[in-house]
N, C-alpha and C positions, 0 to 999 in steps of 0.2 A: 663719161665728159672729158675732155681737158678741163682740168681746173684750172679757173685762171689766175694768172701769175697779177695782171692786173685787171680791174675791172673797167670795161668799156659800157659808159653811159650812152644808150640813143634818147634822141629827142626826139618824138614826134610831133612835129610843131601843129600843124590843124588839121589833117587828113581829111575826110570826106563825110562823116556821121554826123558829126555836131554841128549844128543850124543856129547863125547869129543871134537866134530870140533867146538860147540859153543863158549867152554869156557875153559882155559887152569888151570880152576881154579876148575872143578865138581871133587870131591873128586872119587877117580876109585877102586884103588888096597885096600885090606883089611887093609893094613896102611893106605892108604890115609883116606879111611872113619873113623876108628878109630881115627884116627889125629882130623878129623874134627869134631866129634861127643862130644869129651873131651874138646874141646876149647868152643863149643857153650854152654856144661855142663856150664864150665867156667866162660863164661857170662853169663849165669843167664834161660838156658832152663834146667825144671822140667822131662821133658821128650825128647827122643830123638825117632826119627822112622827112621826104619833102611830097607833098601835095602841093595841087595849084588849086587855087579859086578865083573866082569874079571879083571886083569890088562889092556887089553885092550877096556874096556869099557862097554862089551856087559853086559846085565842082564844076573844076576848066580841068581841059585836057589838052590844047593846043599848044602846040610849042613855042608858038612866039609868048604867051605865059610863063612857063617855065624860060621862055629867055631873058623876063626881066627878076628873073630869082637865080636861077643857079649860076651864071657869070660871077652877079654881085658878091655871093659869097666866097663862092672860090677865090677869086679875086684879093678877098679880106683876108681871109685866114687857111691853116690845111685839114682845116675838118675834114670827115669823108661824106660825099655826099652820098644817100638812098634813096635813089629817086622810087616812087610809086610803081608796080605794074598792076595794081589792085583797082584804082581808079574810084568807081562807085559803079554799082548794080545796074546802073542806068547807061553805063558807057558800052559801046562796043568792045571788043577786044583790037582791034588798029586802035582806035581813040585812047584806051587803057596804056599801052604800047607808045605812045608817042613822044610821051616826054621822055622817057628810057632811052627812045631809040634814037631820039633827036642828038642826047647829050652822053650816053654811054657813059654812065656812072663808075665808079670801081663796085659799088654796092645798089641792088635793086631789090625790093621784096617780092616774093612771091606766094600766093595764097597755096595750098596742098590742095585743095578739092574744090568741087561744086559744094555748095552749102547755104541752108536757110540762114540769111545777113540778117538778122530783125531788129532794126530800132526805132519801130513805131512806136513805141511807148512813150517814146520824147515828147509825143502830140498828149499824152495825157498829163502833161508837166509843166507845158508852158499853157500861159493865160491870153498872153499876147505875142502876137507874129509881126514881125517886125517886116517880111515880105512875103508876097503870095505863093512863091513857090516853094519855102519853107513845111509847110503840114502836108501838102500833098507828094511831097516828097519822103519823108519820113512816112507816112502811110505806106506808099507803095512797096515797102519793104517787106511787109506782113503775106504780101502776095506773091513778091517776085522775088528767086533765091538769085544769088550770087553765083555765076557760072563760072568754073573753070575744070572744064573737063581734059581729058589725059593727052588729046591732041593738041591742046589749047598749051599744055605747061610744056610739050613735047614743042613746042613751037616755039614759046618764050624762051625754054632754054637754048636752042641751037641760033635762033637769031641774036640773044642779047650775048649769050655765051661765046661767042663767035668774035666779040668787040673785047673780052679779057672782062668783062662782067660777071660778078659772085653775088651771089642770092642771098638772102636773109630767109630763112624757110616758114612760113607761117605757117603752125601748124594749131589748128583751132580745136581737135580733138587726135585720140589715140591712132583712127586711121589713117590721119595725116603724115604720122610717122611711115607706116606701112607702104604709104604711096611715095613717098620720097624715096627707101629703101628698093622701092621696085626701078626707080628711074636712077639710083646710083647703080643698080646688077647693069641696068642697059648701057651704063657706061657713061651717059649724059651728065651725070653729075661725080665731080671728083671734090676729093677731102683736101683742108678740112670743112666741114660744114658748116655753118653757120643755124643753126636751131633757133625759132622764136615761139615757145608756147604762149599762147594766146589763151587767156580764162576771163570765162563772163559775160562773153556775148551769146545771146539769145540761138538758139540755133547751133552752138558749138559746146563744147566741156563749157561747165562749171566751176564756178570761182571757190573752189573747193583746194584746202591744201594739201589735203590727200591727192585730187588730182593732178597736183603739180608733181611729185614726189614720184607719183607713176606712174607719170609721161617722162621724166627723168631715167626710171626704172625703164622701163623701155627702151628708148633710145640709148640706154647703155648696153643694152641685150642687141640691138642691130647696128649699132656704131661705134661701140667699143669707145676708142679714144679718137675716133677720128672727128669729133664736133666739139663744139663748142655751143654754150645754150644760156638763152634768156629767157627771159619771160616776163611777162606783163598783164594785169585785168583791168576790165574796164571799169570805169568809174569808182567808187568809195575804196576798190580793193587794191588800186593802183598800187600805194607804197608798200602795203603789205604785202604784196608780191613780187614786188622787186625787191626787198629786204629778204624775202625768205628765197629767191634767186641769186642772191651774194651771198646767202648762208649757206648754200650749196656747193657752192666752187661757179656760181655761173656769173653772167652780166644779167644788167639792167636796164630797160627802157622806161620811160616817163616823154610825158609831152602833154597837151592840151587836144589829142586828137584821144587819146584814149580816157584821158578823163581832166573834166575845168577847175577839179576841185584840188583846196592843198592841204584841206582839213576840213574836219564835220563841219559845216555850214557857212563852209569859208570857200570863195570863190579863189582860184589863183588869178593871179591880176597878169601873169608872165609864164611861159614855158621856163624863163631862168629860175623862178620861187622853186618850181619844182625840183629842177636841176641841184640846186644849190641843199634842197631839202635830202634830195636820195644821197648827195653826196657826204653829205653830213652821217648820215647813217652807214654807208658804206667806210667810211673811215673811224665812224666810231666799231667797227666789227675788223678794226685790228689789219684794214685793204687800202690798197693805195687805187690811185685812181690814172687808167690808161688815157696817155697821147692821143693823138690820133694816129701818129707812128708807131708808136705801141697795137694799137687797134689794126693797125694791115698787117703790123707781123703777124700777131694773135688769129687774125684770122686769111692769112694767105693772100690778102688783096694784093692786086697789081703794082700798087702804087700811084703817084697823080703823073696823071698824063697830057699833051693837049690831042684834043680832037684834030679832023681832018677839016673841021668847019671853025676851026682858031678860036674855041675855047678853052680857057685852061679848066679841066675836071679834077674833081676828086671825090 
C-alpha cells in the first residue's frame, strides 16, 4: 500500500443500517445530517461519507433530499464529499445511484460484491421501537441480500466514472479484492485506488485483527503501491480497527453509520466526538492529520468543481 504521509479521517455520518430506536443521537433529518457533517469536519475529518434519511429515519434516495444536505456542506467547507452508491438493500439500483448521479461527487462508495449483509440482530437488542418501519426493516436483512452484481458494478463505474468521480472500494471480504482486480484489469478502474476494508458485518469478514493484516497482504499482492488503505469495523471494534489501520500506514474511518458508541457502555453523542477520539489516537502515533486538500492529493481526486446543475461540489 501507499503509506499514508498524512492520515485521512473519513466520517460516515448516518448510514442506513442503524435505526432511531438505537440512539437518540443518530442524525436523521437533513438539518441534523448537515450539522453532524460540519461538526465532524471541524473536528478534523477531511472526508464525509453521506447517506440521506427522511425525518423519521427511513433511508432516503431522492435527489431532493440530498439537495438539502450536499450544497450546504460544500458552501460552508472544503471537505471532500463521498456519496453512497450502496443506499440500502431495499432500494433499486436506480435509487441507490440517484444521489451520486445528481451531485457528481469527488468520491462515491462502491460495495465490491453481492453479499448477505445482515443486521437483523438489532431487533434482539431494541426493547422499544420509535417507528413502525424499523423492526421489519432490520429483520428483512435476514432473508434479503445486498445485490451488487458485476454488471451493476460496471454500470456504476462507467456512469459515475465519466463525471470524474473516483471510488472508495468497500471490501467486505478477501474475494472483493479479487473482484476489484478484475475491473482494474479491464481498464475500468485506474490507480491510485482507495480500498476500504470493512470488518464485523454478519455475512462478511469477521472483526479479527488477523483478517485486517491478511487483507492488506492480499491487496499488496494484487495492487502493490497503487492503492491507499483504510479500515473500519462495525460496532464495538470501531476504534481498535481504525487504530490498527493507522498503525499499518493506512487511513481511518469513524462515524455513527459504523458504530453508535464512543466507549464501552457509552453512546457517542455526535460524530465529532468519534473524530476527536481517533484524531488523538492518530496523533499519539506520531502521525499528522490530512486536510481536505491533502486528501485530494493523496487519493488522486479531481478537486472541487461546479456541476452543470450549479451546485458547488467537493
